[in-house]
C-alpha positions in Angstrom: 256.5 107.6 61.7 254.0 108.1 59.2 252.7 104.4 58.0 252.0 105.1 54.0 248.9 103.0 52.7 247.0 102.4 49.2 243.7 104.5 50.0 242.4 104.7 46.8 242.3 102.8 44.1 240.2 104.7 41.2 239.9 102.5 37.5 240.3 105.5 34.7 239.8 103.1 31.5 239.2 99.7 30.4 242.6 98.5 31.8 243.8 101.6 33.7 243.7 103.4 37.3 245.1 105.6 39.4 246.2 104.3 43.0 246.6 107.1 45.8 249.3 106.4 48.5 248.9 108.1 51.8 250.7 109.6 54.4 254.1 110.3 53.2 256.8 112.3 55.0 257.4 115.7 53.1 259.3 115.2 50.3 259.3 111.8 50.1 256.3 111.2 48.1 259.1 112.5 45.0 261.5 110.3 45.7 259.5 107.1 45.7 257.5 107.6 42.6 260.6 108.2 40.9 261.5 104.9 41.7 258.5 103.1 41.6 257.7 104.2 37.9 261.3 103.5 37.0 260.5 100.1 38.3 257.0 99.4 36.7 258.1 100.8 33.5 261.4 98.9 33.1 260.5 95.6 35.5 257.1 94.6 35.6 256.7 90.9 34.1 254.8 89.6 31.7 254.7 86.5 28.6 254.8 87.1 25.1 255.4 84.4 22.1 259.3 84.8 21.8 259.6 81.9 18.5 257.1 80.7 16.0 257.6 78.1 13.8 255.7 77.7 10.6 255.2 74.6 8.4 254.8 75.8 5.5 257.4 78.8 5.4 260.9 78.6 5.0 262.2 82.3 4.5 261.2 85.7 6.2 259.4 87.2 2.9 258.0 83.9 1.9 254.4 83.8 0.7 251.9 81.0 2.3 249.8 79.4 -0.8 246.5 79.8 0.5 246.8 82.2 3.2 246.2 86.4 2.3 249.2 87.3 4.8 252.3 86.9 3.9 255.4 85.6 6.7 255.9 89.3 7.8 252.0 89.8 8.1 251.6 86.7 10.0 254.4 87.9 12.3 253.0 91.4 13.0 249.3 90.3 13.9 251.2 87.7 16.5 253.6 90.4 18.0 250.0 91.7 18.7 248.3 89.3 20.8 248.3 89.3 24.9 249.0 86.5 26.7 247.8 85.6 30.2 249.7 82.6 31.7 251.0 81.3 35.1 252.5 78.3 34.2 256.6 77.8 34.8 258.7 77.6 32.2 258.1 78.2 28.3 254.5 77.1 27.3 254.0 75.9 23.5 250.8 76.8 21.7 250.3 74.4 18.4 247.6 75.6 15.9 246.6 73.9 12.5 243.5 74.9 10.3 242.2 75.0 7.4 239.0 76.8 8.6 238.0 79.4 5.6 237.8 82.6 6.7 239.3 84.5 9.7 241.6 83.1 11.7 241.3 84.8 15.5 244.1 84.5 18.8 240.9 82.9 20.4 240.9 79.7 17.8 244.6 78.8 19.4 244.2 75.8 21.7 245.2 77.1 25.2 246.6 74.9 28.1 245.1 75.3 31.3 246.2 78.4 33.6 247.2 80.3 30.2 244.5 82.5 28.4 244.6 85.2 25.3 243.4 88.5 26.7 242.4 89.7 23.4 240.9 86.6 21.8 238.8 88.3 18.7 242.5 89.7 17.6 243.1 88.6 13.9 246.0 86.3 13.1 245.2 85.2 9.4 243.1 85.4 6.6 242.4 81.6 4.9 241.8 81.6 1.6 241.8 77.5 0.6 244.9 77.2 2.3 246.1 75.2 5.7 247.8 77.5 8.5 250.1 75.3 10.9 252.6 76.7 14.0 254.1 76.6 16.8 254.2 79.3 19.4 256.7 79.7 22.3 255.7 81.6 25.1 258.3 82.8 27.7 258.0 85.0 30.7 260.4 87.8 30.8 260.5 91.8 31.2 261.0 94.4 29.1 261.8 93.5 25.5 263.6 91.1 23.6 264.4 91.6 20.4 265.2 89.0 18.0 268.9 89.9 17.4 271.3 87.3 15.4 271.0 83.7 16.0 272.9 81.3 14.5 269.8 78.7 14.2 268.8 78.8 10.7 266.5 76.0 11.0 264.2 76.2 8.1 260.6 77.9 9.4 261.7 79.4 12.6 261.5 82.9 13.1 262.5 84.2 16.5 260.3 87.5 17.5 260.4 90.6 19.3 258.9 89.7 22.3 257.4 92.5 24.7 256.9 91.2 28.1 256.1 94.1 29.8 252.3 94.9 30.3 252.8 98.5 30.7 251.9 100.8 27.9 251.9 104.5 30.5 252.9 105.0 33.9 253.4 108.4 35.6 252.7 109.7 39.0 251.6 113.5 40.9 252.5 114.2 44.1 249.8 116.2 46.0 249.8 117.9 49.5 247.4 116.8 51.8 246.8 117.0 55.7 246.3 114.5 58.7 243.5 114.9 61.5 246.1 116.8 63.8 246.7 119.1 61.1 250.4 117.8 60.2 251.5 118.6 56.4 252.1 115.2 54.5 252.1 114.1 51.0 250.2 112.1 48.8 251.7 109.9 45.9 249.4 109.3 42.9 250.6 106.4 40.9 248.5 106.1 37.3 249.1 102.7 35.7 247.4 101.7 32.2 248.1 98.0 31.0 248.0 95.5 27.9 245.0 93.7 30.2 247.4 90.6 31.4 247.8 92.2 34.7 245.7 94.7 36.6 247.6 97.9 37.5 247.3 97.6 41.0 249.1 94.3 40.5 251.7 95.5 38.5 252.6 98.3 41.1 252.2 95.5 44.1 254.8 93.4 41.8 257.2 96.4 41.1 257.1 97.5 44.9 257.7 93.7 46.0 260.9 93.9 43.3 262.0 97.0 45.1 262.1 96.1 48.4 264.1 93.1 47.7 266.9 95.1 46.0 267.0 97.3 49.0 266.4 94.7 51.4 270.1 93.7 50.3 271.7 96.7 51.1 270.8 96.6 54.5 271.7 93.5 55.0 275.1 94.0 53.5 275.7 97.5 55.6 
């Protein structure tokens, strides 16, 4: 029986790579590639901001004095932030600044084992105002839309949280031969992430999830 393994990891971009897995039985590469790609796209875990509390805003369309961005503009900037976190449970980040000019993501104080992957990203521009906010980071899979919430606390906004670190995933099947001349297949998986996790780490996590689900079927048979 063939024992497939990762034989090559080739970096194709800043946060992109192709990963070769071989040898595989003929016909098995396409089957595995389909399931692995679906798992990568739909089930790769990550962290994202799900809640925002503002001290100087009440409504969703408010303008904040001394801040160039209105509430929708600030929310849009926050949804573009990429976080990497290794702490259990929700994490709260607090920022209060009155510095004139650009406020970047790197200005947010981060607790241990948490970081902003894109610290240069713009959060807001201050022109005499004070920005005070609290973000709640959560771990999840896929995308969480705000939906309809019954909590109407002034200054509390629920965000569209994009948890998945995956920006794109695809696979290709190649024919190869073993030393004895036996024809087999190579599965080449291409993954691009947002930088919060490496392509190989994403693949490993998703393969573990598939293995756990298939293991349940084997034990129940």
